[in-house]
N, C-alpha and C positions, 0 to 999 in steps of 0.2 A: 361647376360653379359652387364655392364656399362662401358662407358667412359665419363670422364669430361674433357673438355679442354678450356683454355681461348682464346677468339677471340680477333681479333686485337683492337675492340673497348672498351675492358676492362671487357666485360661481359663474363659470363660462359655458355658453351653449354655442356648439358647432352645429351648422346645417349644411348639408351637401346635397345638390341636385344631381341626381344620376342621369346617365344618358337615356334612360327610358322614361325620363319627366317625373320619377318619384323622388321624394325626399327622405332623407335620413337624418335624425338629429341625435346628439350625445351632449350631456351636460358634464363638465370636468371641473376640478377645483382650480386648475390655473388656465391662463390664456394658451400658454405654450402647449399644455396637454391636449386642449381642445383644438388646436391647429394641427398638432401632430395627429391626432385621430381623423381629422378631416382629410389630411394629406395621404394618409394610408387608406383611407376609405375610397378616396377618388382613384388611387392607385390600383387598389383591388378591383374595382369596377371595370377599369380600363382592361385589365387582365382577365376579366370575366371571373374572379374569385371573390365573390360578395359575401362569402360567409363571414359573420361577425368573428368567429373564431379565428379566421385568417387574418383579419384586421388586428385582433388581439395579439396574435402571434407575432405579427410584425412590428407592434409596439414593445412587446416584450424582448424581441431580439435587438432593437435599438437601444433598450435599457440596459442589457448585457453587454453591448459593445461600448456604451458609455462608461459603464463600471469598470471593464477593462482597462480602457484608456487612462481613467483617472487613477486607477491603483497603479499601473505602470508608471505614469508621470511621477508618483509619489514614492515608487520603489516598494510599494507593500503586495504581500501574496493577496491573491483572491481567496475569499473564504470558500468554505465547503458548501454553503447554501448556493453559490454562484454555479457551481457544477451541478448541484441538484436542479435549479431552476433552469440550467441549459439543457438537461435531460427531458425535463417538463416541457420546454419549448420545442424541442425536436419531436417528440411524441404528439403535441398538439398540431404541429405544421403537417406531420405525416397523415394524421386523421383528417384535419382539414382538406388537405389535397385528395384525400380518397373519398372526402363526402360522406365521411362517417359522423361527423358531427352537424346537427341541425342547429338553426339560429336561437331556438330557446335552451339550449344546453350549456351556453357560454355563461350564465349567470348575469349578463347585462342587457 
């Protein structure tokens, strides 16, 4: 179960109730980012992959796919940074799947 609310400072807080009854919250700059985090956190919980690194990796993957679609629609080449980010993402996903990243190593 998810709730998203706007805080007094204009930022958006998403709260997710996990299957074990605990709650996870995160504050983002936009409502859509908060909703996206909540969606991926719920999906990760259902898959048994509750590492914050896994959730972050899923969000990054979605960003990369959106960038690719936008560039293709405009007929633009993807920048080198996208390729570097994609490599970083794959490394992060592999580490998260292998359990090599602990929750406090994600920076969030």
